[in-house]
BAPA-76043 format. One record per atom (N, C-alpha, C): residue in three letters; x, y, z. Coordinates in steps of 0.05 Angstrom, whole numbers, plus 32768, in hexadecimal, padded with zeros to 4 digits. Example, Ala and Ser with C-alpha at 12.3 -4.5 7.8 and 13.67 -1.06 7.14 Angstrom:
! residues 2
ala81087F8E809C
ala80F67FA6809C
ala81087FBE809C
ser81017FD3808E
ser81117FEB808F
ser81028001809D
END
This chain:
! residues 205
unk80117FE88000
unk800080008000
unk801280198000
unk801C801F7FE9
unk802E80367FE7
unk802080507FE0
unk8011804F7FC9
unk800380677FC0
unk7FE780677FCC
unk7FE0807D7FD9
unk7FC580807FE5
unk7FB180877FD0
unk7F9C80767FCE
unk7F87807A7FBB
unk7F6E80857FC9
unk7F65809C7FC0
unk7F4D80A87FCA
unk7F3680A47FB6
unk7F27808F7FBA
unk7F1180887FA7
unk7EFD809F7FA6
unk7EF880A87F8E
unk7EE580BF7F8B
unk7EF380DA7F89
unk7F0E80DA7F8C
unk7F1D80F27F8A
unk7F3580EE7F78
unk7F3A81007F65
unk7F5080FC7F53
unk7F5C81187F4C
unk7F7181177F3B
unk7F7D812F7F32
unk7F8D813E7F47
unk7F8F81597F44
unk7F9F81697F57
unk7F9581677F74
unk7F7B81667F78
unk7F7081647F93
unk7F7A814B7FA1
unk7F7981347F93
unk7F82811B7F9F
unk7FA0811D7FA6
unk7FAF81297F94
unk7FCC812C7F99
unk7FD2813D7FB2
unk7FC281537FB5
unk7FC581647FCD
unk7FC081547FE6
unk7FAB81447FE5
unk7FA481347FFD
unk7FB9811F8003
unk7FC481137FEF
unk7FD980FF7FF3
unk7FF1810B8002
unk7FF781247FFD
unk800E81318009
unk800C81338027
unk7FF481328032
unk7FF18134804F
unk7FE4811C805B
unk7FE38106804C
unk7FD780ED8056
unk7FEC80D7805B
unk7FE780C6806D
unk7FF980B08072
unk7FE98098807E
unk7FF48080807B
unk7FE780688085
unk7FED806480A3
unk7FDA805A80B2
unk7FDE805180CD
unk7FD2803580D1
unk7FE3802280D9
unk7FD9800780DC
unk7FD1800280F9
unk7FBC7FF280FC
unk7FB27FEB8117
unk7FAE7FCD8119
unk7FB47FC28130
unk7FAE7FA68136
unk7F927FA48140
unk7F877F8C813F
unk7F6C7F878149
unk7F697F908166
unk7F547F9E816C
unk7F4D7FA98186
unk7F5E7FC1818E
unk7F707FCA817E
unk7F807FE18185
unk7F707FFA8182
unk7F73800C8196
unk7F6380258196
unk7F6E80398181
unk7F5C80468173
unk7F63805B8161
unk7F6180768170
unk7F4B807A817E
unk7F4880918190
unk7F33808B81A5
unk7F32809B81BA
unk7F1F809781CF
unk7F0E80B081D2
unk7EF680AC81DD
unk7EE480C281E1
unk7EF280D881F1
unk7EF080F181E7
unk7EFC810781F5
unk7F19810E81ED
unk7F2680FB81DE
unk7F41810181D4
unk7F40811A81C2
unk7F56812981C3
unk7F58814081B1
unk7F5581388194
unk7F4581478186
unk7F3F8140816A
unk7F5881468158
unk7F618132814A
unk7F7981358139
unk7F72812E811C
unk7F59812D8115
unk7F51812980F9
unk7F42810F80F4
unk7F37810D80DC
unk7F2880F580D5
unk7F3A80DF80CA
unk7F2E80C880C6
unk7F3D80B180BA
unk7F2C80A480A4
unk7F3A809B808F
unk7F2D808B807A
unk7F35806E807E
unk7F22805C807C
unk7F29803F807F
unk7F3580358065
unk7F4D802B8066
unk7F5B801F804F
unk7F5A8001804F
unk7F5A7FF58067
unk7F587FD7806A
unk7F4B7FD18084
unk7F3C7FBB8085
unk7F317FB1809E
unk7F177FBE80A6
unk7F0F7FB980BF
unk7EF67FC580CA
unk7EFD7FD380E4
unk7EF07FEA80E9
unk7EF37FF98101
unk7ED88001810C
unk7ED680038126
unk7EBC800A8133
unk7EBE80248143
unk7EA780328142
unk7EA380498153
unk7E8F80418168
unk7E9580458181
unk7E84803B8196
unk7E84804D81AF
unk7E6F804A81BF
unk7E6C805881D9
unk7E6E804381EF
unk7E76804C8207
unk7E77803A821E
unk7E6380448233
unk7E528032823D
unk7E3F80398252
unk7E4C803A826D
unk7E3C80418282
unk7E478044829D
unk7E54802A82A7
unk7E498013829F
unk7E547FF982A8
unk7E677FED8294
unk7E707FFD8281
unk7E837FF3826D
unk7E777FE58256
unk7E5C7FE58254
unk7E4F7FD8823D
unk7E557FE88224
unk7E5C7FD9820F
unk7E647FE681F6
unk7E4C7FE781E3
unk7E487FFE81D7
unk7E33800281C3
unk7E40800C81AA
unk7E407FFC8195
unk7E4D8004817C
unk7E3A8015816B
unk7E44802C8163
unk7E34803E8153
unk7E3580378135
unk7E4D802F812C
unk7E5080288110
unk7E6A8018810D
unk7E69800580FA
unk7E817FF680F2
unk7E8A800180D7
unk7EA3800C80D6
unk7EAD801980BE
unk7EBD800580AE
unk7EB980058094
unk7EC77FF48081
unk7ED68004806D
unk7EE47FF7805A
unk7EF680048047
unk7EE7801B8038
unk7EF480328038
unk7EE980498029
unk7ED9805C803A
unk7ED280548053
unk7EC180658064
unk7ED380788074
unk7EC7808F807B
unk7ED580A4808A
unk7ECE80A380A7
unk7EE180A180B9
unk7EDD80A180D6
unk7EE280BC80E1
unk7ECF80C680F1
unk7ED280DF8100
unk7ED580F780ED
unk7EC580F980D8
unk7EC6811180C7
unk7EB6812880D3
unk7EA2812280E3
unk7E90813680EE
unk7E9F814C80FE
unk7EAF81448112
unk7EBD81598122
unk7ECD816C8111
unk7ED9816380FC
unk7EE9817580EA
unk7ED7818980DD
unk7EC0818180D4
unk7EAE819280C5
unk7E9E81A580D8
unk7E9A819B80F1
unk7E8A81AA8104
unk7E9B81B98119
unk7EB581B68117
unk7EC781C48129
unk7EC981B88145
unk7EC6819E8147
unk7EC881918161
unk7EE48190816C
unk7EE681918186
unk7F0181928192
unk7F0A8176819B
unk7EF88163819D
unk7EFF814881A6
unk7EEF81338197
unk7EF9811A8199
unk7EEB8104818D
unk7ED280FE819E
unk7EBB80FA8192
unk7EA280F681A2
unk7E9D80DA81AB
unk7EAE80C781A3
unk7EAA80AA81AA
unk7EC4809C81A8
unk7EC3808281AD
unk7EDB807181AB
unk7EDD8064818F
unk7EF5805E8187
unk7EFA8051816E
unk7F10803C8171
unk7F0C80248167
unk7F21800F8168
unk7F1E7FFD8150
unk7F337FED814C
unk7F347FDB8135
unk7F257FC1813C
unk7F137FB9812A
unk7F067F9F812D
unk7F177F898122
unk7F297F908110
unk7F3B7F7C8104
unk7F567F8B8100
unk7F6B7F7C80F8
unk7F837F8980EF
unk7F7B7F9B80D8
unk7F847FB380D7
unk7F7C7FC580C2
unk7F8E7FDD80BE
unk7F867FEE80AC
unk7F96800580A5
unk7F84801D80A0
unk7F8B803480AC
unk7F7D804D80A7
unk7F8E80618099
unk7F828073808A
unk7F90808A807F
unk7F8B80A18091
unk7FA180AC809C
unk7FA080C380AE
unk7FAA80DC80A0
unk7FA580F380AB
unk7FAD810C809D
unk7FBA811F80B1
unk7FCC813080A6
unk7FD7814680B6
unk7FC1815B80B9
unk7FB5815C80D1
unk7F9C816980D5
unk7F9D818780D0
unk7FB2819580D9
unk7FB481B280D5
unk7FB481B980B7
unk7FC381A980A7
unk7FC481AE808B
unk7FA981A6807D
unk7F9C81918088
unk7F838189807C
unk7F6D819E8080
unk7F6D81AB8098
unk7F5981C0809D
unk7F5C81D68089
unk7F7481DE8083
unk7F7881F48070
unk7F7081EB8054
unk7F7681D2804D
unk7F7081C78032
unk7F5281C6802D
unk7F4381BF8042
unk7F2681BD803F
unk7F1A81D88039
unk7F2681ED8044
unk7F1C8208803F
unk7F2382128023
unk7F3A820B8019
unk7F4482158000
unk7F3D82047FE7
unk7F3781EB7FEC
unk7F3281D97FD5
unk7F1581CE7FD7
unk7F0481D87FC6
unk7EE781D07FC7
unk7EE381B27FC1
unk7EF381A77FB0
unk7EF1818B7FA9
unk7EF781797FC1
unk7F0C81807FD0
unk7F1381717FE8
unk7EFD81757FFE
unk7EF3818D8000
unk7EDE81938014
unk7EC68181800E
unk7EBE81807FF5
unk7EA7816F7FED
unk7EAC81527FF2
unk7EC581497FED
unk7ECC812D7FF2
unk7EC88125800F
unk7ED081368022
unk7ECD812F803E
unk7EB181338047
unk7EA38147803D
unk7E87814B8045
unk7E768133803C
unk7E7A812A8023
unk7E6A81148018
unk7E7080FA8027
unk7E8A80F6802F
unk7E9180DE803E
unk7E8380DF805A
unk7E8280F68066
unk7E7680F98080
unk7E5780F5807F
unk7E4B8100806B
unk7E2E80FE8068
unk7E2580E28063
unk7E3680D18057
unk7E2F80B68052
unk7E2880A6806B
unk7E3280AF8082
unk7E2E80A1809B
unk7E1280A680A6
unk7E0580BC809E
unk7DEB80C380AA
unk7DD580AE80A6
unk7DD280A3808D
unk7DBE808D808A
unk7DC38075809C
unk7DDD806F80A0
unk7DE4805780B1
unk7DDB805C80CE
unk7DE0807580D8
unk7DD8807B80F3
unk7DBA807C80F6
unk7DAC808680E2
unk7D8F808680E2
unk7D84806A80E2
unk7D91805880D2
unk7D88803C80D2
unk7D8D802F80ED
unk7DA3803680FA
unk7DA8802A8115
unk7D9280338129
unk7D8B804C8128
unk7D768056813B
unk7D5C80488135
unk7D558045811C
unk7D3C80378115
unk7D3D801A811E
unk7D53800D811A
unk7D557FF18122
unk7D517FEE8140
unk7D5E80008150
unk7D5C7FFD816D
unk7D4180058178
unk7D338017816B
unk7D1A80218176
unk7D028014816A
unk7D03800B8151
unk7CEC80018143
unk7CEC7FE3813D
unk7D037FD6813F
unk7D057FBA8137
unk7D0D7FA8814E
unk7D017F90814D
unk7D097F7C8161
unk7D247F6F8159
unk7D2C7F5B8168
unk7D477F4F8163
unk7D487F438147
unk7D337F35813F
unk7D337F298124
unk7D357F3E810F
unk7D267F548112
unk7D277F6980FE
unk7D427F7680FC
unk7D4F7F798113
unk7D6A7F868113
unk7D7E7F758104
unk7D7E7F5B810A
unk7D917F4980FE
unk7D8B7F4680E0
unk7D727F4480D9
unk7D6B7F4280BD
unk7D747F5B80AE
unk7D6F7F7380BA
unk7D787F8C80AD
unk7D967F8E80AB
unk7DA47F8480BF
unk7DC27F8580BE
unk7DCC7F7380A8
unk7DC27F5B80A6
unk7DCC7F498091
unk7DC57F548076
unk7DAE7F608074
unk7DA67F6C805A
unk7DB97F838053
unk7DC27F938066
unk7DD47FA98061
unk7DEF7F9F8057
unk7DF67F86805D
unk7E0F7F7A8053
unk7E0B7F6C8038
unk7DF27F6C802E
unk7DED7F608014
unk7DE47F438014
unk7DDC7F39802C
unk7DD47F1D802E
unk7DBA7F178020
unk7DAB7F2C8018
unk7D937F278009
unk7D997F237FEB
unk7DB17F297FE3
unk7DB97F267FC7
unk7DCA7F0D7FC1
unk7DD67F027FD7
unk7DE67EEB7FD4
unk7DF37EE47FEE
unk7E007ECD7FEF
unk7E0D7EC48008
unk7E237ED88011
unk7E257EDD802B
unk7E3A7EEF8035
unk7E477EE1804D
unk7E5F7EE98054
unk7E6C7EE1806C
unk7E6E7EF9807F
unk7E697EF48099
unk7E6B7F0A80AC
unk7E897F1280AF
unk7E8E7F2C80AD
unk7EAA7F3580AE
unk7EB17F4080C9
unk7E9F7F3E80DD
unk7EA57F4680F8
unk7E997F31810B
unk7EA47F2D8123
unk7E9B7F198136
unk7E7E7F1E813F
unk7E707F098146
unk7E547F0C814F
unk7E507F1D8167
unk7E657F1D8179
unk7E627F2E8191
unk7E627F4B818A
unk7E707F538174
unk7E717F6E816B
unk7E577F76815D
unk7E4C7F62814E
unk7E317F678142
unk7E1C7F6B8158
unk7E1F7F5C816D
unk7E0C7F5F8184
unk7E0E7F7B8190
unk7E267F858193
unk7E2A7FA0819E
unk7E1F7FB5818B
unk7E217FB08171
unk7E167FC3815E
unk7DF87FC4815E
unk7DEB7FAC8162
unk7DCE7FAA8161
unk7DC17FAB817C
unk7DD07FB08191
unk7DC67FB181AD
unk7DB97F9781B5
unk7DC87F8181AF
unk7DBF7F6681B6
unk7DD67F5881C5
unk7DD17F4081CF
unk7DE67F3081DB
unk7DF07F1D81C5
unk7E097F1381C7
unk7E127EFF81B3
unk7E017EE781B2
unk7DF67EDE81C9
unk7DE47EC781CA
unk7DCB7ECD81BA
unk7DC17EE581BC
unk7DA97EEC81AD
unk7DAD7EEC818F
unk7DC57EF58187
unk7DCB7EF5816A
unk7DCA7ED8815F
unk7DD77EC6816D
unk7DD67EAA8164
unk7DBA7E9E8165
unk7DAB7EA4817A
unk7D907E99817D
unk7D7E7EA48167
unk7D807EBE8162
unk7D6E7ECA814E
unk7D757EC08132
unk7D8F7EBC812C
unk7D977EB18112
unk7D8A7E96810E
unk7D8A7E858124
unk7D7E7E6B8122
unk7D607E6D811D
unk7D537E81812A
unk7D367E868126
unk7D307E8E8109
unk7D417E9F80FD
unk7D3D7EA780E2
unk7D407E8F80CF
unk7D537E7D80D5
unk7D577E6580C5
unk7D3E7E5480C7
unk7D337E5080DF
unk7D1C7E4080E3
unk7D037E4B80D4
unk7D027E6580D1
unk7CEB7E7280C3
unk7CEF7E7380A5
unk7D067E69809C
unk7D0C7E6A807F
unk7D157E858075
unk7D1C7E978087
unk7D257EB2807E
unk7D437EB4807B
unk7D517EA08084
unk7D6F7EA18083
unk7D7A7E85807D
unk7D8D7E84806B
unk7D9B7E6C8065
unk7DB87E6E806E
unk7DC37E5A807B
unk7DDF7E5A8083
unk7DEC7E418078
unk7E057E458070
unk7E157E2F8066
unk7E327E34806F
unk7E397E278085
unk7E537E2C8090
unk7E557E48809B
unk7E667E59808F
unk7E697E748099
unk7E597E888088
unk7E497E7F8075
unk7E3A7E918063
unk7E1D7E94806C
unk7E127EAC8066
unk7DF67EB2806D
unk7DE97EBE8054
unk7DD07EB58050
unk7DC17EC1803A
unk7DA37EC48043
unk7D997EDB803E
unk7D7D7EE18045
unk7D697ED88030
unk7D527ED08039
unk7D3B7ECB8028
unk7D267EE1802C
unk7D157EE58018
unk7D027EFA801A
unk7CEE7EF58031
unk7CE77F0B803F
unk7CD57F098056
unk7CB87F06804B
END
């Protein structure tokens, strides 16, 4: 991974961004930042999966979103002028992020409209995912949440493999790991889900 590729950005603007970007590798479970840490810029996912999460009073983890390749982590504070990271972030797998020299990036976003649009569009893409999470937690039961999650991964179009552990899926959907396994078995019994080894495929409801 020598040349940094910014999908959706090319020409002079991409070259400007490469000049202040660098790779940072993380091992599984390694922290990227913690809630309240001084904000030092956003990250683009180049490899692996990363999670943004909150911790409750008793240490219970609630995952807000699982970020995959091409997604922007913590773009909001940069655009809204935040002084600190609003949540925790860590690697779900061994992975790699693209980090930026933040002071130079702030100036570049003001002077280059193409780069500004690039970061705004990346940040806005997260809004439907958060809306979907709120709807799942408030309007859907456990079966509905798991069905919707598998559908978001494309399991309605063909067999998929889960790319994160079930305990992390449980934290994302506000369920227990035991509930995830039990509900998957219930969906299989109802003919709504097919499993074959590590693959999952949805059937029409």
